[in-house]
C-alpha positions in Angstrom: 14.4 -5.9 3.5 13.0 -2.2 3.5 9.7 -1.2 5.1 6.5 0.1 3.3 7.9 3.5 3.6 11.3 3.5 2.3 12.2 7.0 2.9 15.0 6.1 5.4 16.5 3.3 3.6 20.0 4.3 1.6 19.9 3.6 -1.9 22.7 1.4 -3.4 23.9 1.5 -6.9 25.8 -0.3 -9.5 27.9 1.4 -12.3 27.4 1.2 -16.0 25.0 1.3 -19.0 23.3 -1.5 -20.5 25.5 -3.8 -18.3 24.7 -7.5 -17.2 24.5 -6.9 -13.5 23.6 -9.4 -10.6 22.4 -8.3 -7.1 21.2 -9.9 -4.0 19.6 -8.6 -0.8 20.0 -11.8 1.2 23.0 -13.8 0.7 22.7 -17.1 -1.5 19.2 -15.7 -2.9 20.9 -15.4 -6.5 21.3 -18.9 -8.3 24.7 -19.8 -9.6 25.0 -21.4 -12.8 21.3 -21.4 -13.8 18.1 -18.9 -14.1 14.9 -21.0 -13.0 16.4 -23.8 -10.4 13.9 -26.4 -9.6 14.0 -25.1 -6.1 15.1 -21.6 -5.6 16.8 -20.4 -2.1 14.5 -19.2 0.6 11.5 -20.5 -1.3 11.6 -17.6 -3.9 10.0 -17.7 -7.2 12.1 -17.3 -10.5 10.5 -15.0 -13.3 11.8 -13.6 -16.2 11.2 -10.0 -17.6 11.7 -9.7 -21.1 12.6 -6.1 -22.8 13.0 -7.6 -26.2 12.0 -10.8 -28.2 13.6 -14.0 -26.9 15.6 -14.1 -30.1 16.7 -11.0 -30.5 20.5 -10.7 -31.4 22.9 -10.8 -28.3 23.8 -6.8 -28.8 19.9 -6.0 -28.6 18.6 -8.8 -26.1 17.4 -7.5 -22.8 16.1 -9.4 -19.9 16.4 -10.0 -16.3 15.6 -12.7 -14.1 14.0 -11.8 -11.0 13.8 -13.8 -7.7 10.7 -12.9 -5.8 8.8 -13.8 -2.5 5.2 -14.1 -4.4 4.7 -14.8 -7.9 3.4 -12.0 -10.2 0.2 -14.0 -11.2 -0.7 -13.7 -7.3 -3.4 -10.9 -7.7 -7.2 -10.5 -7.7 -7.7 -11.8 -11.3 -9.9 -8.9 -11.8 -8.6 -5.7 -13.8 -11.0 -2.8 -13.6 -10.5 0.5 -15.5 -9.2 3.3 -13.6 -9.5 7.0 -14.0 -6.8 8.3 -16.4 -7.2 11.8 -15.3 -5.2 14.4 -17.7 -2.9 11.4 -19.0 -3.2 11.1 -23.0 -1.5 8.6 -25.2 -0.8 9.1 -29.2 -2.3 9.2 -31.3 -4.6 11.9 -29.4 -7.1 13.1 -31.5 -9.8 14.7 -29.2 -8.0 18.1 -29.3 -7.9 20.6 -32.6 -4.2 21.8 -31.8 -3.6 25.3 -33.8 -0.5 25.1 -36.5 2.6 27.2 -34.9 4.6 27.7 -32.1 2.8 27.3 -28.3 4.2 28.4 -25.1 2.9 27.8 -21.6 3.7 29.2 -18.3 4.5 26.6 -15.2 1.9 24.6 -13.8 1.5 25.5 -10.1 1.4 22.8 -8.0 -1.7 21.8 -6.2 -2.6 22.5 -2.7 -4.6 19.6 -2.4 -3.0 15.8 -1.9 -2.0 14.5 -5.6 -0.1 11.3 -6.1 2.1 10.6 -8.9 -0.8 9.0 -10.9 -3.1 11.9 -10.2 -0.7 14.5 -11.0 0.4 13.6 -14.6 -0.6 16.4 -17.3 0.1 15.4 -20.9 1.6 18.3 -22.8 2.0 16.7 -26.4 2.0 13.5 -27.9 3.6 12.0 -31.1 3.3 8.6 -32.9 1.2 5.8 -32.1 1.7 3.8 -28.7 0.0 0.6 -30.1 2.5 0.6 -33.0 5.6 1.2 -30.5 6.7 4.2 -32.2 6.8 7.9 -30.9 6.6 9.5 -27.3 4.4 11.5 -25.0 5.7 14.9 -23.0 4.0 15.1 -19.6 4.2 17.4 -16.5 4.1 15.3 -13.4 3.1 17.4 -10.0 3.1 15.3 -6.6 2.5 16.3 -3.1 1.9 13.0 -1.6 3.8 9.6 -1.7 1.9 6.8 -3.4 0.8 4.6 -0.4 -0.3 0.9 -0.7 -0.2 1.4 -4.8 2.3 0.6 -7.4 2.3 1.3 -11.1 3.9 0.0 -14.3 3.6 1.2 -17.8 3.3 -1.2 -20.6 3.0 1.4 -23.1 6.4 2.6 -22.9 9.5 3.2 -20.8 9.5 6.5 -18.6 12.1 9.0 -18.2 11.8 11.2 -15.3 13.4 14.6 -15.4 13.1 16.9 -11.9 12.4 20.2 -12.0 11.5 20.9 -8.4 11.9 18.7 -5.4 13.4 15.2 -4.9 11.8 11.9 -5.9 12.1 8.3 -4.6 11.3 5.7 -7.1 11.0 2.4 -5.1 11.2 -0.2 -7.9 11.2 -4.1 -8.2 14.9 -4.0 -9.1 15.8 -1.5 -5.8 15.5 2.1 -4.7 16.6 5.1 -7.0 16.8 8.8 -5.4 17.0 11.6 -7.7 16.7 15.3 -7.5 16.7 18.4 -10.0 19.9 18.1 -12.5 19.4 14.0 -12.2 17.4 11.7 -14.4 15.8 8.2 -14.1 14.7 5.6 -16.4 12.0 3.2 -15.7 11.7 0.4 -18.3 8.5 -0.8 -20.0 6.8 -3.3 -17.6 8.7 -2.6 -14.4 6.5 -1.9 -11.2 7.2 1.1 -8.9 6.0 3.2 -6.6 6.7 7.1 -6.4 7.6 8.8 -3.0 8.1 12.5 -2.3 10.5 12.5 0.6 11.0 16.0 1.1 7.8 17.6 -0.1 6.2 18.5 -3.4 7.5 17.7 -6.5 7.2 19.0 -10.3 9.2 17.8 -13.3 8.8 16.3 -16.7 8.2 12.9 -17.8 9.1 11.7 -21.4 6.9 8.4 -22.0 9.1 6.7 -24.9 6.7 4.3 -26.8 9.5 3.3 -29.4 12.9 1.6 -29.1 14.5 1.8 -25.6 16.8 4.4 -24.9 20.4 3.9 -25.3 23.5 6.1 -25.5 23.9 7.9 -28.8 26.8 7.0 -31.2 29.7 9.5 -30.7 30.8 9.1 -34.3 34.0 11.5 -34.9 33.9 12.6 -31.4 35.5 9.2 -30.5 35.5 7.0 -27.6 34.8 9.8 -24.8 32.8 13.0 -23.7 29.1 13.1 -24.0 27.3 10.7 -21.4 29.9 8.1 -20.3 28.5 4.7 -19.3 30.3 4.6 -16.1 28.2 7.6 -14.8 24.8 5.5 -15.0 23.7 3.8 -11.9 21.6 1.0 -11.4 19.9 0.1 -8.1 21.1 -3.0 -6.1 18.3 -5.4 -4.9 16.1 -4.3 -2.1 12.6 -5.8 -1.2 9.4 -5.4 0.5 8.1 -8.4 2.7 4.5 -6.7 3.4 1.2 -9.0 3.4 -1.2 -5.7 2.9 -3.3 -5.4 0.0 -1.6 -3.2 -2.6 -3.5 -1.8 -5.6 -1.4 -2.4 -8.8 -2.1 0.0 -11.7 -1.0 -0.6 -15.2 -1.1 1.7 -18.2 -2.1 -0.5 -21.7 -3.5 0.9 -24.4 -3.8 4.4 -23.3 -5.8 3.2 -20.6 -5.2 2.7 -16.9 -6.3 -0.6 -15.2 -6.2 -1.7 -11.8 -6.1 -4.9 -9.7 -5.2 -5.9 -6.0 -2.5 -8.1 -4.7 -2.7 -9.3 -1.0 1.0 -8.2 -0.5 3.5 -5.8 -2.0 4.7 -6.9 -5.4 8.0 -5.0 -4.9 9.3 -8.2 -3.2 12.3 -9.0 -5.4 14.9 -10.5 -3.1 17.6 -10.9 -6.0 17.9 -10.4 -9.6 20.4 -10.5 -12.6 20.3 -9.3 -16.3 20.6 -6.1 -18.1 16.9 -5.0 -18.2 16.7 -2.7 -15.3 16.2 1.0 -14.3 19.0 3.5 -14.0 19.6 7.1 -13.0 22.2 9.7 -14.2 23.4 12.9 -12.8 23.6 15.4 -15.9 26.3 17.2 -14.2 28.5 14.7 -15.5 27.4 15.5 -19.3 30.7 16.5 -21.2 29.3 18.8 -24.2 31.4 19.0 -27.2 31.1 22.4 -28.4 32.6 24.6 -31.4 36.0 26.0 -30.9 36.6 27.3 -34.2 33.5 28.8 -36.1 30.0 28.0 -37.4 27.2 26.4 -35.2 27.1 22.8 -34.5 23.9 20.8 -34.4 21.8 20.4 -31.0 22.5 16.8 -31.3 25.9 17.5 -29.1 23.6 17.8 -26.1 22.0 14.3 -26.6 22.2 12.1 -23.3 20.0 9.3 -24.3 18.3 8.3 -27.8 15.5 6.5 -28.8 16.6 4.8 -32.5 14.1 4.0 -35.0 14.3 2.0 -38.0 15.8 4.6 -40.3 19.4 4.9 -39.4 20.2 8.4 -37.8 16.7 9.2 -37.1 15.2 8.9 -33.3 
């Protein structure tokens, strides 16, 4: 188990992108040969988290089975609107933006205490979150770790790109540590808490409303280079057994809603599946550039892509 403040815990990882993983923090917690047995080991509750429809083809079917100390439905039952701050969702019509190029300087890190949810600043949006198409680009500014609070985004998956300072993402699936030069993806609907173990942090956040991030096709490049599957790391199971009120904030329909658990919902002792968060070190990205003449397209720098219904259009 991990404590409420996970700063001293060493994160562990499994290698591969989109793999079917299995991991347990306690021996025997993971059922063998079945998903929801009538009685789970340690009195755990079996839940499935789906990232795709049940009937999606095998190649695009995303789901994970989680074995947690308390069921996810054990909350106060009341969802109250929470302050959305400067977080905006597509379609965003409250501003009339001029046509043309726009530039802005870096946002200063606030001097006051600001958690992840308080420190989101939306820069631009595209598409429509309600139709699960498009994305939003945000900047995050964090000076204080989330305490007795967690969050999940039902509007889209989140891609963290640190620019300054380290982040610790304490998720239902385990712990992810990232620093500038690394990225992390938190799938839609996954609960997590953001901690800043070494002081203030600033970076970029892509909220992807559309198809899940995947590796781009290499085409004529062949089997190697760009981002390789083996370099993506998914966390091993780690859990909290904390009986203390925890606020759980969710983003749905462009609004924030809050409810209260009488415990930490980050209490998954074991899990298996292919729907899980991951991290990637961009120093391992191998760019394919021109070696003769002319200028290649910027797609040679694509690490992850969110495909649309139109082939070749992300």
